[in-house]
N, C-alpha and C positions, 0 to 999 in steps of 0.2 A: 503494499501500499503505499501512497506518496504522501510526504509529509503533508501535504495540504489536504488530503485526505482525513490522513489523523486528525490534525488541527479541527476538520470540522466535526470529525465524529467525538472528539474530548470536547467540543462545544456542546454538542447536541447532550450528550452526557450530563453534562452542567444542567442542561436548560431541564434534563429530565427530574434531576435527582433534586432542583431548588428548592422546590414546594414540599417534597416528600420529607425533606429532613429537617423544616424549619420545627417539628416540636420536639425532635433531639436537644433545644436549646444550644446548649454552648458551643464555642467554635470548633473547640477539639474534640468535639463529639460527632459535628456535621463533617470534619476532615477525616474524624477514622471512618466513617461511613464510606465514603469516597473513596479511601485509601480500601477497603475491603473487597466493594464492589469492582472498583478495579482489577484487584487479584482476580476474584470471582470469572473477570471474563476474558484476562489472558491466559494463553495457552499454559499447559501443565498439568501433568495425568494427576498428581497429587495438590488438595487444595486446603490440608489444615494450617492454623496461623503459620507456621515456622516455614515451612516451603514456599508459601505464598507471600510472606512478606519479602522475601529474599528475592523476588521477583518483581518488587515495587521499589522503586528510586524513594531514598525516604523514609522508609514505612518502618516504625520498631515495633518487636514483637509483643514486648510487652505491655506497650501501649493498646496493641490491637487486640490483647488477649484481655485486658481490662476492660475496654471499650466494648465488646461483644459478651465478654461474660458477667461482669459486674456492674457495669453503668446502669445506672436508673433512667435510662428513657423509656419513654412512652411508647411501646409497640403497637399496643391497640390504635391508637391516632397515627400512626405510620400506615398499618395496615388498613385503615380507614380510606384514607389520603390516594393510595396506592390502587385499591378495589375501583374507588371512584373514576380516577386515571385511565384505569384499563376500561371500564365500562363506557368511560365517553369519548376514548380512541378506538376502541376492539369493538365498534358496535354492532358488527353483523353475528353476534352470539345466538346461537340455537339453545343453548342449555346451561344449567346450570348442574355440574356432576358431583355427586358425592364420590368419594375414593380412600380407600386406605393405600399404605406403602411400608414398608420395613427398613429397617436401619440396624443391619447385622452388626453384633457385636461382640468380642471373643471374652471380656467379663462380665462382673455384676456390677459394679460401682454406677453406670452410667443413667441418669433418670430414667424411670422407666423400663428400664432393661428386665425383661424376664425370659423363661423359656416358654414361648405361646405360638398359638396358630398363625401360621401365614397362607393365606388364599393365594399368593404369587407363586409360593413354593410348594402348595397341596400338604404341608406337613408342618410339622414342631421345628422352629429355630430359637436361639437364644437371640435374642434383637429388640427394639425400641419397637412399636407400633403409631404413626400419625394418622389420626384423619383427616381428608383435606377437601377443599370446597374449591373447584375450577369455575371458570367461565372457560365456556367450549363452545366453539363450533366444527365442521366437518373438514377444515383447513388448519384450525390450529387450538391450543388451548393455554391458558395461564392459571396460574392458583392464586386463589384471592384469599385462603384463610388457613390456618394450621393450629391443630390440635393435639398435641403428646398424649397418648391412652397411656393412662394410667392403671398399671394392673393393681386388684384389695391389697396384696401383698407390700406395695409399697406405703400404703395409707394405714395398713396396720402396726408398722412396725417405724416406733417412734425413730429410732436411730437411723434407720435409711431416708424417713421424710425430712432430718436434717441434715443428713449427706447431700440430699437432691437438693437442697435448699426451697424445700416446698413450703407454702403461708398456712397457716394453721384453719385457714378458711376452704381451705383444699378438698372435696370430698370424692367420693367415687361416682365416676359419671361412665355409662356402657357407653361404645363406641356409635349406637345409633343416640343416645342424647348428647353427644359432642356433635354430631352431625345437625342434629336440630338446631344445636347453639347457633351452628357458623349459619344455618341459611335465616334463624330469626336476625342475628349481626348484620346477615347482608340485608334484609327488609327493614332494620331498623337504618341502616346507611342511605335508604331510598332507592337501590341497585334496581336495575330495571328486572319487573318478575321474570322470571324465566321458566321452562316444565324442568322440574330435576329429574336428574337418571342418575341410577344407582344399580349395583349389581345384588346376587341373591340374599347376602348377608342382611340388606336392608329389606329388599323387595318381601324376601318372607318373614318379614316383621309387623304383622296386623297394627301395632301402634303407631308403626314409623308412617305407616299408608294413611292411615285415620289421622294423623298428625299434619301429613300433608293438604288432606281437605279441609282440616280445619283452617289451613292457613290458604285456603283457595289456591293451592299451586298444582296443576297438570302434574303428572308422575310418570317414566318410563322406569319401570323397576325390573331386575331380576329375579323371578321366583321360582320356587324350586320345580322339578321336571313331573312333580305328581298334575300334570297341565297335559303331560302325553295324552291321559284320557280325553282330553277335550279331542285333542287333534286326530285320534283313532275313529271319532265316529264323524267326521266329514268328510264329503265327498269331492272327488276331483275337481269337479268345479268350484269350489270354494275358494281354491285358492289362486293367487294373483301374482302374476311377476310383477317385481316394481325394480328398477334400477336409481340407484341412489347416488353413486358419485363416479367420476372419471380418474380412476389414481394412476398412481406410475404402473400398476398391475394390469392394467387395463379398465375395462367397463365392469363394475361391480354392481351384480344382479343375482338377485335370489328369488324364491314362491314364499309367498305370506298370506296368511290367513287370522282377521279380527273376528272372535265373537264375544257377545256381553256374559260374564258370567255375577255369581254373587257369592263372595265367600262365607265361609258356614264357619268362621272362626268364633270359637267359644261356646258354639252352640251345645258340646256334648257335654258343657257343663252348666248348662240350660243358663248361661249368664246371656245370651240374647240379646249381644249389643246390634245398633242399626246398621241395616244391611242394604250395602249401596253398590250399584253395579261398575264392574270394573271388566277392561276388555284385554281378554290374551292377547299378544302379537306372538304367532307362530311361526317360526322361520322353517323351511324344506327347500334346500338347496339342490338342482338338478341331478348333484353329481352322489347323493345323500339315499338309501335305501328307505330312510324315516326322517320326520322333524328331529332338528340336533339342535335347534336356540328356541328359549320362551320367555316372553318377557310381559310383565303386565302395567296396562294403562290406568289410571281413571283419570277420569276428561272432566267430571262435575257436570256441568251444564253447556258445556261445549260440546262444538261436532269437530270432527279430527278426521279428515281422511288417512288411508292407507297410506298415500304417498308420504304424507308429513309427519306420521307417525312412526313411520320405516327411516326417516332423516334424522329425527330425534332421537330413536332408541340407537342409531347408528352413530352418531355423533360421538358417543363417550368412549371409543377407542383412543380418541387423539388423547386422550389423558394418558391410558398408557405406557404412549411413546413419549409423552411428556415428561413422566416419571423416571425414563431413561434418561432423555436431553439433560435432564437436571441434575442428575448423579455423575451421569459422564464426563461432561461438558462442564457444569458448572457446580461440583461439591456438594450436592445435596447431602449426601451421606457419609462427609468426612470429618466434621466438627467432633473435635476430641474432647472437649468440655463434658462436663459430668451434671451439670447442674440445670435447673426447670429454666431459668433466665435467659442463662445463655443460650440454651437448645432455641429456644423459640424468637431469640436476635437474629440467631444464625440463619433459621427458614426465612426468617420476613427480609433478609440483605439480602439471600439470595434470590427470592422471588421480586425482587427490584431489577437486581440482574437478567433474571428471566423475561420480567417485562419489558424491559430496554431493549432486550433481544428481537421480542415481539412486535414493536414499536418499528423497531429498524428494519425488519422484511416487509411490514405494511406498508413504511414510507416506499420502499423500493418498486412494490408491487402497482402497475398501470390504472390499479382500478383504487389507487389510496385518494379519497374524499376528502382528506381533513387532515393537515398538518400544524402546528401550532410555531409561533413566531416569538422571540424573546418579547418578552414584557417592555414595555418602553421606560427609560427612567425617569422619576419623580420631575427632573429638570427638564427634561428633555418634553415629558407629556404637558409642563407647563408653558411651554413658550407655543407663541401662535404659529399660524400656518403662513407661508408667504404664497 
């Protein structure tokens, strides 16, 4: 890259970070954040603080460690500004995705680490698990919020809670509850209301689906394969071919069917909760002998055609690719600190770096509809035009 291009990129990064870093207060904190984001964006396979700092002129290892791990800057306000920035500039979102990812660990001291199930691995691993909320479209995905899941043993052991610097108000919350808190936070920030997509772990939870209904949100969720019984009753004429994307591997097409169902949750216990109509979306590829994928939609009072539902359901794939990019390119799972605050600071800064890359990609597209120019200085704004 030529020097002029580098200077232009640095100027755009400065503009991008300016408003986001204001809640950090002190100049040294904003400077530390800028250095950390630069380090994440630079080439280099390993991105713990020490090797990353060695690649940044003028960076101090101890100062960066203190900034990320202990400095009391308000991560929630930074996240709010970042989420609103993403919503304003990347406005072609299709869905809001709930997902989770793991952070493998060798030891037992990093906050939240335990031997726990990993859907990505399909088994038990010694790891941390984070629940995240993403802005997603068929082309790209950008995380908005992260919460670290705390297994019960971390809250029942006072010594471990102290080691991880958990606050006394921290209580046990399931992953489903964490996901709903993230959705509520996005709604409280007045972000665009979008359909929610999630995998089987959330779609199989009746209380999660009910909570989405209470919030008047559309959902496209991965339910259990008990819906096979529904698919087996359908005639061949019920299936419709749908093409949803032209990708690098060519046209993405399959056969789908939608039919209304009513969940029987709680009826065996005579609980009799309100029964509302839901819509299974069953996929049957031409190359398979039987249906392979099942999703469940709750549409409320809306009418949703099968084409749009397929596009909504398929938008979730981009999150998994996004996780790989966040880990391989931006060091999402490279943080070596062991405490609660430092972990959330790190993932917030990684999210900033990722969002900047998404903006750069969007800016280079011919279909870019909006770009921001630097704000005028107060002195310039006060001068009359000639």
